[in-house]
PDB file of N, CA, C and O in Angstrom:
ATOM      1  N   MET A   1       0.831  -1.193   0.000  1.00  0.00           N
ATOM      2  CA  MET A   1       0.000   0.000   0.000  1.00  0.00           C
ATOM      3  C   MET A   1       0.871   1.250   0.000  1.00  0.00           C
ATOM      4  O   MET A   1       1.979   1.263   0.536  1.00  0.00           O
ATOM      5  N   THR A   2       0.348   2.278  -0.605  1.00  0.00           N
ATOM      6  CA  THR A   2       1.072   3.544  -0.672  1.00  0.00           C
ATOM      7  C   THR A   2       1.002   4.282   0.665  1.00  0.00           C
ATOM      8  O   THR A   2      -0.005   4.229   1.371  1.00  0.00           O
ATOM      9  N   THR A   3       2.080   4.961   0.989  1.00  0.00           N
ATOM     10  CA  THR A   3       2.083   5.802   2.182  1.00  0.00           C
ATOM     11  C   THR A   3       2.116   7.265   1.768  1.00  0.00           C
ATOM     12  O   THR A   3       2.249   8.157   2.606  1.00  0.00           O
ATOM     13  N   GLN A   4       1.993   7.500   0.470  1.00  0.00           N
ATOM     14  CA  GLN A   4       1.988   8.868  -0.036  1.00  0.00           C
ATOM     15  C   GLN A   4       0.634   9.506   0.229  1.00  0.00           C
ATOM     16  O   GLN A   4      -0.391   8.828   0.299  1.00  0.00           O
ATOM     17  N   ARG A   5       0.655  10.819   0.373  1.00  0.00           N
ATOM     18  CA  ARG A   5      -0.584  11.573   0.573  1.00  0.00           C
ATOM     19  C   ARG A   5      -1.399  11.536  -0.719  1.00  0.00           C
ATOM     20  O   ARG A   5      -0.864  11.732  -1.810  1.00  0.00           O
ATOM     21  N   ILE A   6      -2.697  11.282  -0.580  1.00  0.00           N
ATOM     22  CA  ILE A   6      -3.600  11.226  -1.735  1.00  0.00           C
ATOM     23  C   ILE A   6      -4.676  12.279  -1.544  1.00  0.00           C
ATOM     24  O   ILE A   6      -5.340  12.329  -0.509  1.00  0.00           O
ATOM     25  N   THR A   7      -4.838  13.123  -2.560  1.00  0.00           N
ATOM     26  CA  THR A   7      -5.872  14.157  -2.537  1.00  0.00           C
ATOM     27  C   THR A   7      -6.718  14.020  -3.792  1.00  0.00           C
ATOM     28  O   THR A   7      -6.194  13.913  -4.901  1.00  0.00           O
ATOM     29  N   LEU A   8      -8.027  14.025  -3.606  1.00  0.00           N
ATOM     30  CA  LEU A   8      -8.980  13.949  -4.709  1.00  0.00           C
ATOM     31  C   LEU A   8      -9.731  15.274  -4.782  1.00  0.00           C
ATOM     32  O   LEU A   8     -10.488  15.615  -3.873  1.00  0.00           O
ATOM     33  N   TYR A   9      -9.522  16.010  -5.853  1.00  0.00           N
ATOM     34  CA  TYR A   9     -10.282  17.237  -6.109  1.00  0.00           C
ATOM     35  C   TYR A   9     -11.515  16.827  -6.891  1.00  0.00           C
ATOM     36  O   TYR A   9     -11.406  16.182  -7.934  1.00  0.00           O
ATOM     37  N   SER A  10     -12.682  17.195  -6.398  1.00  0.00           N
ATOM     38  CA  SER A  10     -13.911  16.722  -7.025  1.00  0.00           C
ATOM     39  C   SER A  10     -15.048  17.717  -6.829  1.00  0.00           C
ATOM     40  O   SER A  10     -14.895  18.769  -6.210  1.00  0.00           O
ATOM     41  N   THR A  11     -16.192  17.337  -7.383  1.00  0.00           N
ATOM     42  CA  THR A  11     -17.441  18.053  -7.140  1.00  0.00           C
ATOM     43  C   THR A  11     -18.495  17.005  -6.795  1.00  0.00           C
ATOM     44  O   THR A  11     -18.317  15.820  -7.076  1.00  0.00           O
ATOM     45  N   GLY A  12     -19.572  17.442  -6.196  1.00  0.00           N
ATOM     46  CA  GLY A  12     -20.604  16.520  -5.763  1.00  0.00           C
ATOM     47  C   GLY A  12     -21.393  15.863  -6.875  1.00  0.00           C
ATOM     48  O   GLY A  12     -21.943  14.779  -6.681  1.00  0.00           O
ATOM     49  N   ASN A  13     -21.462  16.492  -8.035  1.00  0.00           N
ATOM     50  CA  ASN A  13     -22.309  15.979  -9.107  1.00  0.00           C
ATOM     51  C   ASN A  13     -21.526  15.351 -10.259  1.00  0.00           C
ATOM     52  O   ASN A  13     -22.076  15.161 -11.344  1.00  0.00           O
ATOM     53  N   CYS A  14     -20.269  15.031 -10.044  1.00  0.00           N
ATOM     54  CA  CYS A  14     -19.400  14.514 -11.102  1.00  0.00           C
ATOM     55  C   CYS A  14     -19.342  12.986 -11.037  1.00  0.00           C
ATOM     56  O   CYS A  14     -18.857  12.437 -10.048  1.00  0.00           O
ATOM     57  N   PRO A  15     -19.826  12.286 -12.073  1.00  0.00           N
ATOM     58  CA  PRO A  15     -19.798  10.817 -12.045  1.00  0.00           C
ATOM     59  C   PRO A  15     -18.382  10.238 -12.049  1.00  0.00           C
ATOM     60  O   PRO A  15     -18.147   9.194 -11.442  1.00  0.00           O
ATOM     61  N   HIS A  16     -17.448  10.890 -12.714  1.00  0.00           N
ATOM     62  CA  HIS A  16     -16.067  10.402 -12.735  1.00  0.00           C
ATOM     63  C   HIS A  16     -15.404  10.591 -11.368  1.00  0.00           C
ATOM     64  O   HIS A  16     -14.572   9.783 -10.957  1.00  0.00           O
ATOM     65  N   CYS A  17     -15.780  11.662 -10.674  1.00  0.00           N
ATOM     66  CA  CYS A  17     -15.292  11.879  -9.305  1.00  0.00           C
ATOM     67  C   CYS A  17     -15.810  10.766  -8.394  1.00  0.00           C
ATOM     68  O   CYS A  17     -15.077  10.256  -7.546  1.00  0.00           O
ATOM     69  N   ARG A  18     -17.060  10.403  -8.573  1.00  0.00           N
ATOM     70  CA  ARG A  18     -17.663   9.337  -7.779  1.00  0.00           C
ATOM     71  C   ARG A  18     -16.932   8.013  -8.032  1.00  0.00           C
ATOM     72  O   ARG A  18     -16.673   7.254  -7.098  1.00  0.00           O
ATOM     73  N   GLN A  19     -16.603   7.745  -9.297  1.00  0.00           N
ATOM     74  CA  GLN A  19     -15.848   6.531  -9.639  1.00  0.00           C
ATOM     75  C   GLN A  19     -14.477   6.545  -8.970  1.00  0.00           C
ATOM     76  O   GLN A  19     -14.038   5.531  -8.428  1.00  0.00           O
ATOM     77  N   ALA A  20     -13.809   7.676  -9.007  1.00  0.00           N
ATOM     78  CA  ALA A  20     -12.482   7.796  -8.407  1.00  0.00           C
ATOM     79  C   ALA A  20     -12.555   7.561  -6.904  1.00  0.00           C
ATOM     80  O   ALA A  20     -11.722   6.849  -6.344  1.00  0.00           O
ATOM     81  N   ARG A  21     -13.528   8.144  -6.263  1.00  0.00           N
ATOM     82  CA  ARG A  21     -13.697   7.979  -4.813  1.00  0.00           C
ATOM     83  C   ARG A  21     -13.961   6.511  -4.474  1.00  0.00           C
ATOM     84  O   ARG A  21     -13.360   5.968  -3.548  1.00  0.00           O
ATOM     85  N   GLN A  22     -14.854   5.878  -5.220  1.00  0.00           N
ATOM     86  CA  GLN A  22     -15.164   4.468  -4.972  1.00  0.00           C
ATOM     87  C   GLN A  22     -13.938   3.586  -5.203  1.00  0.00           C
ATOM     88  O   GLN A  22     -13.702   2.639  -4.453  1.00  0.00           O
ATOM     89  N   TYR A  23     -13.173   3.893  -6.222  1.00  0.00           N
ATOM     90  CA  TYR A  23     -11.949   3.142  -6.512  1.00  0.00           C
ATOM     91  C   TYR A  23     -10.981   3.215  -5.323  1.00  0.00           C
ATOM     92  O   TYR A  23     -10.473   2.191  -4.867  1.00  0.00           O
ATOM     93  N   LEU A  24     -10.736   4.419  -4.832  1.00  0.00           N
ATOM     94  CA  LEU A  24      -9.806   4.604  -3.717  1.00  0.00           C
ATOM     95  C   LEU A  24     -10.328   3.928  -2.447  1.00  0.00           C
ATOM     96  O   LEU A  24      -9.556   3.332  -1.695  1.00  0.00           O
ATOM     97  N   GLU A  25     -11.636   4.023  -2.212  1.00  0.00           N
ATOM     98  CA  GLU A  25     -12.231   3.378  -1.042  1.00  0.00           C
ATOM     99  C   GLU A  25     -12.106   1.859  -1.129  1.00  0.00           C
ATOM    100  O   GLU A  25     -11.756   1.210  -0.143  1.00  0.00           O
ATOM    101  N   ARG A  26     -12.390   1.285  -2.306  1.00  0.00           N
ATOM    102  CA  ARG A  26     -12.282  -0.171  -2.484  1.00  0.00           C
ATOM    103  C   ARG A  26     -10.868  -0.669  -2.241  1.00  0.00           C
ATOM    104  O   ARG A  26     -10.672  -1.790  -1.770  1.00  0.00           O
ATOM    105  N   ARG A  27      -9.896   0.150  -2.556  1.00  0.00           N
ATOM    106  CA  ARG A  27      -8.501  -0.229  -2.329  1.00  0.00           C
ATOM    107  C   ARG A  27      -8.088  -0.037  -0.873  1.00  0.00           C
ATOM    108  O   ARG A  27      -6.976  -0.400  -0.488  1.00  0.00           O
ATOM    109  N   GLY A  28      -8.973   0.529  -0.072  1.00  0.00           N
ATOM    110  CA  GLY A  28      -8.700   0.716   1.346  1.00  0.00           C
ATOM    111  C   GLY A  28      -7.700   1.814   1.631  1.00  0.00           C
ATOM    112  O   GLY A  28      -7.010   1.786   2.650  1.00  0.00           O
ATOM    113  N   LEU A  29      -7.619   2.786   0.728  1.00  0.00           N
ATOM    114  CA  LEU A  29      -6.653   3.866   0.875  1.00  0.00           C
ATOM    115  C   LEU A  29      -7.246   5.035   1.646  1.00  0.00           C
ATOM    116  O   LEU A  29      -8.440   5.319   1.552  1.00  0.00           O
ATOM    117  N   GLN A  30      -6.404   5.699   2.400  1.00  0.00           N
ATOM    118  CA  GLN A  30      -6.815   6.935   3.062  1.00  0.00           C
ATOM    119  C   GLN A  30      -6.537   8.077   2.102  1.00  0.00           C
ATOM    120  O   GLN A  30      -5.459   8.154   1.512  1.00  0.00           O
ATOM    121  N   PHE A  31      -7.502   8.955   1.947  1.00  0.00           N
ATOM    122  CA  PHE A  31      -7.344  10.080   1.034  1.00  0.00           C
ATOM    123  C   PHE A  31      -8.208  11.237   1.492  1.00  0.00           C
ATOM    124  O   PHE A  31      -9.172  11.070   2.238  1.00  0.00           O
ATOM    125  N   GLN A  32      -7.835  12.406   1.026  1.00  0.00           N
ATOM    126  CA  GLN A  32      -8.573  13.631   1.346  1.00  0.00           C
ATOM    127  C   GLN A  32      -9.385  14.020   0.121  1.00  0.00           C
ATOM    128  O   GLN A  32      -8.871  14.022  -0.997  1.00  0.00           O
ATOM    129  N   VAL A  33     -10.648  14.348   0.333  1.00  0.00           N
ATOM    130  CA  VAL A  33     -11.510  14.819  -0.744  1.00  0.00           C
ATOM    131  C   VAL A  33     -11.699  16.318  -0.579  1.00  0.00           C
ATOM    132  O   VAL A  33     -12.113  16.790   0.479  1.00  0.00           O
ATOM    133  N   LEU A  34     -11.391  17.063  -1.637  1.00  0.00           N
ATOM    134  CA  LEU A  34     -11.591  18.512  -1.625  1.00  0.00           C
ATOM    135  C   LEU A  34     -12.638  18.857  -2.677  1.00  0.00           C
ATOM    136  O   LEU A  34     -12.410  18.688  -3.875  1.00  0.00           O
ATOM    137  N   ASP A  35     -13.780  19.340  -2.218  1.00  0.00           N
ATOM    138  CA  ASP A  35     -14.888  19.701  -3.111  1.00  0.00           C
ATOM    139  C   ASP A  35     -14.658  21.126  -3.616  1.00  0.00           C
ATOM    140  O   ASP A  35     -14.754  22.089  -2.855  1.00  0.00           O
ATOM    141  N   VAL A  36     -14.358  21.242  -4.884  1.00  0.00           N
ATOM    142  CA  VAL A  36     -14.007  22.550  -5.449  1.00  0.00           C
ATOM    143  C   VAL A  36     -15.229  23.430  -5.716  1.00  0.00           C
ATOM    144  O   VAL A  36     -15.080  24.588  -6.107  1.00  0.00           O
ATOM    145  N   GLN A  37     -16.422  22.901  -5.513  1.00  0.00           N
ATOM    146  CA  GLN A  37     -17.623  23.732  -5.637  1.00  0.00           C
ATOM    147  C   GLN A  37     -17.987  24.378  -4.306  1.00  0.00           C
ATOM    148  O   GLN A  37     -18.517  25.489  -4.281  1.00  0.00           O
ATOM    149  N   ARG A  38     -17.709  23.693  -3.204  1.00  0.00           N
ATOM    150  CA  ARG A  38     -18.187  24.138  -1.900  1.00  0.00           C
ATOM    151  C   ARG A  38     -17.121  24.717  -0.995  1.00  0.00           C
ATOM    152  O   ARG A  38     -17.449  25.406  -0.029  1.00  0.00           O
ATOM    153  N   ASN A  39     -15.872  24.463  -1.274  1.00  0.00           N
ATOM    154  CA  ASN A  39     -14.800  24.828  -0.359  1.00  0.00           C
ATOM    155  C   ASN A  39     -13.864  25.839  -1.018  1.00  0.00           C
ATOM    156  O   ASN A  39     -13.229  25.535  -2.027  1.00  0.00           O
ATOM    157  N   VAL A  40     -13.781  27.026  -0.453  1.00  0.00           N
ATOM    158  CA  VAL A  40     -12.970  28.098  -1.029  1.00  0.00           C
ATOM    159  C   VAL A  40     -11.490  27.719  -1.053  1.00  0.00           C
ATOM    160  O   VAL A  40     -10.799  27.983  -2.037  1.00  0.00           O
ATOM    161  N   ARG A  41     -11.006  27.108   0.016  1.00  0.00           N
ATOM    162  CA  ARG A  41      -9.594  26.673   0.030  1.00  0.00           C
ATOM    163  C   ARG A  41      -9.328  25.646  -1.060  1.00  0.00           C
ATOM    164  O   ARG A  41      -8.287  25.681  -1.716  1.00  0.00           O
ATOM    165  N   ALA A  42     -10.270  24.734  -1.250  1.00  0.00           N
ATOM    166  CA  ALA A  42     -10.128  23.728  -2.306  1.00  0.00           C
ATOM    167  C   ALA A  42     -10.109  24.402  -3.676  1.00  0.00           C
ATOM    168  O   ALA A  42      -9.342  24.004  -4.553  1.00  0.00           O
ATOM    169  N   GLN A  43     -10.948  25.416  -3.861  1.00  0.00           N
ATOM    170  CA  GLN A  43     -10.976  26.154  -5.129  1.00  0.00           C
ATOM    171  C   GLN A  43      -9.634  26.812  -5.405  1.00  0.00           C
ATOM    172  O   GLN A  43      -9.144  26.788  -6.534  1.00  0.00           O
ATOM    173  N   LYS A  44      -9.043  27.398  -4.377  1.00  0.00           N
ATOM    174  CA  LYS A  44      -7.752  28.072  -4.550  1.00  0.00           C
ATOM    175  C   LYS A  44      -6.647  27.069  -4.855  1.00  0.00           C
ATOM    176  O   LYS A  44      -5.812  27.315  -5.725  1.00  0.00           O
ATOM    177  N   ALA A  45      -6.633  25.945  -4.149  1.00  0.00           N
ATOM    178  CA  ALA A  45      -5.624  24.909  -4.395  1.00  0.00           C
ATOM    179  C   ALA A  45      -5.788  24.343  -5.801  1.00  0.00           C
ATOM    180  O   ALA A  45      -4.803  24.094  -6.495  1.00  0.00           O
ATOM    181  N   PHE A  46      -7.029  24.143  -6.214  1.00  0.00           N
ATOM    182  CA  PHE A  46      -7.342  23.634  -7.555  1.00  0.00           C
ATOM    183  C   PHE A  46      -6.850  24.622  -8.611  1.00  0.00           C
ATOM    184  O   PHE A  46      -6.273  24.223  -9.622  1.00  0.00           O
ATOM    185  N   ALA A  47      -7.079  25.901  -8.373  1.00  0.00           N
ATOM    186  CA  ALA A  47      -6.627  26.940  -9.310  1.00  0.00           C
ATOM    187  C   ALA A  47      -5.100  26.961  -9.405  1.00  0.00           C
ATOM    188  O   ALA A  47      -4.553  27.139 -10.494  1.00  0.00           O
ATOM    189  N   ARG A  48      -4.409  26.780  -8.279  1.00  0.00           N
ATOM    190  CA  ARG A  48      -2.941  26.748  -8.297  1.00  0.00           C
ATOM    191  C   ARG A  48      -2.418  25.580  -9.137  1.00  0.00           C
ATOM    192  O   ARG A  48      -1.347  25.669  -9.737  1.00  0.00           O
ATOM    193  N   LEU A  49      -3.174  24.498  -9.172  1.00  0.00           N
ATOM    194  CA  LEU A  49      -2.774  23.357 -10.000  1.00  0.00           C
ATOM    195  C   LEU A  49      -2.907  23.667 -11.487  1.00  0.00           C
ATOM    196  O   LEU A  49      -2.280  23.011 -12.320  1.00  0.00           O
ATOM    197  N   GLY A  50      -3.721  24.665 -11.819  1.00  0.00           N
ATOM    198  CA  GLY A  50      -3.970  24.976 -13.220  1.00  0.00           C
ATOM    199  C   GLY A  50      -4.887  23.950 -13.867  1.00  0.00           C
ATOM    200  O   GLY A  50      -4.918  23.813 -15.090  1.00  0.00           O
ATOM    201  N   ALA A  51      -5.625  23.240 -13.046  1.00  0.00           N
ATOM    202  CA  ALA A  51      -6.518  22.196 -13.544  1.00  0.00           C
ATOM    203  C   ALA A  51      -7.720  22.822 -14.242  1.00  0.00           C
ATOM    204  O   ALA A  51      -8.142  23.935 -13.930  1.00  0.00           O
ATOM    205  N   ARG A  52      -8.257  22.064 -15.202  1.00  0.00           N
ATOM    206  CA  ARG A  52      -9.392  22.571 -15.969  1.00  0.00           C
ATOM    207  C   ARG A  52     -10.677  21.819 -15.681  1.00  0.00           C
ATOM    208  O   ARG A  52     -11.764  22.304 -15.995  1.00  0.00           O
ATOM    209  N   GLY A  53     -10.563  20.641 -15.087  1.00  0.00           N
ATOM    210  CA  GLY A  53     -11.751  19.847 -14.799  1.00  0.00           C
ATOM    211  C   GLY A  53     -11.472  18.849 -13.694  1.00  0.00           C
ATOM    212  O   GLY A  53     -10.326  18.630 -13.299  1.00  0.00           O
ATOM    213  N   VAL A  54     -12.537  18.253 -13.209  1.00  0.00           N
ATOM    214  CA  VAL A  54     -12.417  17.254 -12.143  1.00  0.00           C
ATOM    215  C   VAL A  54     -12.774  15.885 -12.711  1.00  0.00           C
ATOM    216  O   VAL A  54     -13.465  15.815 -13.727  1.00  0.00           O
ATOM    217  N   PRO A  55     -12.343  14.831 -12.111  1.00  0.00           N
ATOM    218  CA  PRO A  55     -11.507  14.778 -10.916  1.00  0.00           C
ATOM    219  C   PRO A  55     -10.039  15.007 -11.238  1.00  0.00           C
ATOM    220  O   PRO A  55      -9.571  14.743 -12.345  1.00  0.00           O
ATOM    221  N   VAL A  56      -9.334  15.502 -10.243  1.00  0.00           N
ATOM    222  CA  VAL A  56      -7.875  15.555 -10.275  1.00  0.00           C
ATOM    223  C   VAL A  56      -7.428  14.799  -9.035  1.00  0.00           C
ATOM    224  O   VAL A  56      -7.856  15.098  -7.920  1.00  0.00           O
ATOM    225  N   ILE A  57      -6.566  13.821  -9.244  1.00  0.00           N
ATOM    226  CA  ILE A  57      -6.068  12.999  -8.142  1.00  0.00           C
ATOM    227  C   ILE A  57      -4.575  13.267  -8.026  1.00  0.00           C
ATOM    228  O   ILE A  57      -3.828  13.115  -8.993  1.00  0.00           O
ATOM    229  N   VAL A  58      -4.150  13.668  -6.836  1.00  0.00           N
ATOM    230  CA  VAL A  58      -2.732  13.919  -6.591  1.00  0.00           C
ATOM    231  C   VAL A  58      -2.256  12.868  -5.589  1.00  0.00           C
ATOM    232  O   VAL A  58      -2.757  12.774  -4.469  1.00  0.00           O
ATOM    233  N   ILE A  59      -1.273  12.084  -6.030  1.00  0.00           N
ATOM    234  CA  ILE A  59      -0.688  11.044  -5.186  1.00  0.00           C
ATOM    235  C   ILE A  59       0.788  11.383  -5.049  1.00  0.00           C
ATOM    236  O   ILE A  59       1.561  11.246  -5.997  1.00  0.00           O
ATOM    237  N   GLY A  60       1.168  11.826  -3.857  1.00  0.00           N
ATOM    238  CA  GLY A  60       2.539  12.297  -3.667  1.00  0.00           C
ATOM    239  C   GLY A  60       2.780  13.486  -4.586  1.00  0.00           C
ATOM    240  O   GLY A  60       2.090  14.499  -4.482  1.00  0.00           O
ATOM    241  N   ALA A  61       3.755  13.371  -5.485  1.00  0.00           N
ATOM    242  CA  ALA A  61       4.068  14.442  -6.423  1.00  0.00           C
ATOM    243  C   ALA A  61       3.462  14.191  -7.802  1.00  0.00           C
ATOM    244  O   ALA A  61       3.691  14.966  -8.731  1.00  0.00           O
ATOM    245  N   THR A  62       2.686  13.105  -7.940  1.00  0.00           N
ATOM    246  CA  THR A  62       2.108  12.743  -9.239  1.00  0.00           C
ATOM    247  C   THR A  62       0.665  13.202  -9.321  1.00  0.00           C
ATOM    248  O   THR A  62      -0.122  13.000  -8.396  1.00  0.00           O
ATOM    249  N   ARG A  63       0.333  13.814 -10.430  1.00  0.00           N
ATOM    250  CA  ARG A  63      -1.023  14.316 -10.658  1.00  0.00           C
ATOM    251  C   ARG A  63      -1.667  13.539 -11.799  1.00  0.00           C
ATOM    252  O   ARG A  63      -1.052  13.314 -12.842  1.00  0.00           O
ATOM    253  N   ILE A  64      -2.907  13.136 -11.585  1.00  0.00           N
ATOM    254  CA  ILE A  64      -3.682  12.450 -12.621  1.00  0.00           C
ATOM    255  C   ILE A  64      -4.945  13.258 -12.858  1.00  0.00           C
ATOM    256  O   ILE A  64      -5.745  13.457 -11.944  1.00  0.00           O
ATOM    257  N   ASP A  65      -5.120  13.720 -14.076  1.00  0.00           N
ATOM    258  CA  ASP A  65      -6.333  14.447 -14.446  1.00  0.00           C
ATOM    259  C   ASP A  65      -7.329  13.449 -15.008  1.00  0.00           C
ATOM    260  O   ASP A  65      -7.018  12.704 -15.937  1.00  0.00           O
ATOM    261  N   GLY A  66      -8.526  13.438 -14.441  1.00  0.00           N
ATOM    262  CA  GLY A  66      -9.535  12.479 -14.870  1.00  0.00           C
ATOM    263  C   GLY A  66      -9.376  11.170 -14.111  1.00  0.00           C
ATOM    264  O   GLY A  66      -8.409  10.976 -13.374  1.00  0.00           O
ATOM    265  N   PHE A  67     -10.336  10.280 -14.302  1.00  0.00           N
ATOM    266  CA  PHE A  67     -10.277   8.969 -13.655  1.00  0.00           C
ATOM    267  C   PHE A  67      -9.679   7.991 -14.640  1.00  0.00           C
ATOM    268  O   PHE A  67     -10.332   7.584 -15.601  1.00  0.00           O
ATOM    269  N   ASP A  68      -8.434   7.614 -14.399  1.00  0.00           N
ATOM    270  CA  ASP A  68      -7.690   6.700 -15.267  1.00  0.00           C
ATOM    271  C   ASP A  68      -7.294   5.479 -14.439  1.00  0.00           C
ATOM    272  O   ASP A  68      -6.248   5.468 -13.790  1.00  0.00           O
ATOM    273  N   ARG A  69      -8.139   4.457 -14.472  1.00  0.00           N
ATOM    274  CA  ARG A  69      -7.943   3.269 -13.647  1.00  0.00           C
ATOM    275  C   ARG A  69      -6.598   2.598 -13.914  1.00  0.00           C
ATOM    276  O   ARG A  69      -5.935   2.181 -12.964  1.00  0.00           O
ATOM    277  N   ARG A  70      -6.178   2.481 -15.153  1.00  0.00           N
ATOM    278  CA  ARG A  70      -4.897   1.839 -15.470  1.00  0.00           C
ATOM    279  C   ARG A  70      -3.721   2.596 -14.870  1.00  0.00           C
ATOM    280  O   ARG A  70      -2.807   2.000 -14.301  1.00  0.00           O
ATOM    281  N   ARG A  71      -3.757   3.892 -15.003  1.00  0.00           N
ATOM    282  CA  ARG A  71      -2.663   4.698 -14.460  1.00  0.00           C
ATOM    283  C   ARG A  71      -2.642   4.628 -12.932  1.00  0.00           C
ATOM    284  O   ARG A  71      -1.576   4.551 -12.321  1.00  0.00           O
ATOM    285  N   LEU A  72      -3.824   4.656 -12.326  1.00  0.00           N
ATOM    286  CA  LEU A  72      -3.909   4.528 -10.866  1.00  0.00           C
ATOM    287  C   LEU A  72      -3.403   3.163 -10.410  1.00  0.00           C
ATOM    288  O   LEU A  72      -2.656   3.071  -9.436  1.00  0.00           O
ATOM    289  N   ASP A  73      -3.808   2.104 -11.111  1.00  0.00           N
ATOM    290  CA  ASP A  73      -3.341   0.752 -10.772  1.00  0.00           C
ATOM    291  C   ASP A  73      -1.818   0.688 -10.811  1.00  0.00           C
ATOM    292  O   ASP A  73      -1.190   0.138  -9.906  1.00  0.00           O
ATOM    293  N   ALA A  74      -1.229   1.253 -11.864  1.00  0.00           N
ATOM    294  CA  ALA A  74       0.222   1.212 -12.009  1.00  0.00           C
ATOM    295  C   ALA A  74       0.915   2.036 -10.911  1.00  0.00           C
ATOM    296  O   ALA A  74       1.940   1.623 -10.369  1.00  0.00           O
ATOM    297  N   LEU A  75       0.354   3.173 -10.602  1.00  0.00           N
ATOM    298  CA  LEU A  75       0.947   4.059  -9.604  1.00  0.00           C
ATOM    299  C   LEU A  75       0.830   3.505  -8.189  1.00  0.00           C
ATOM    300  O   LEU A  75       1.699   3.736  -7.348  1.00  0.00           O
ATOM    301  N   LEU A  76      -0.257   2.769  -7.933  1.00  0.00           N
ATOM    302  CA  LEU A  76      -0.539   2.286  -6.580  1.00  0.00           C
ATOM    303  C   LEU A  76      -0.108   0.835  -6.368  1.00  0.00           C
ATOM    304  O   LEU A  76      -0.532   0.204  -5.400  1.00  0.00           O
ATOM    305  N   GLN A  77       0.717   0.306  -7.249  1.00  0.00           N
ATOM    306  CA  GLN A  77       1.233  -1.050  -7.071  1.00  0.00           C
ATOM    307  C   GLN A  77       1.984  -1.144  -5.758  1.00  0.00           C
ATOM    308  O   GLN A  77       2.739  -0.236  -5.411  1.00  0.00           O
ATOM    309  N   PRO A  78       1.784  -2.243  -5.013  1.00  0.00           N
ATOM    310  CA  PRO A  78       2.493  -2.396  -3.730  1.00  0.00           C
ATOM    311  C   PRO A  78       3.998  -2.560  -3.925  1.00  0.00           C
ATOM    312  O   PRO A  78       4.736  -2.700  -2.949  1.00  0.00           O
TER     313      PRO A  78
END
């Protein structure tokens, strides 16, 4: 299991964000969810990333835009 910090930037009505959250939960990973619609700090952090859409998943220093199961699987290999 990864010991890197995992942050999921999402919104409440995004189906891909929901998939990403479920994926991380099924893997038993601890992660922080930042809702960029409801949380001003999350909005500012999201803007600093220069991201254009959600979900954005940051694992350690690696950023994944969108829900990419293959890339997540490869990155989260034990």
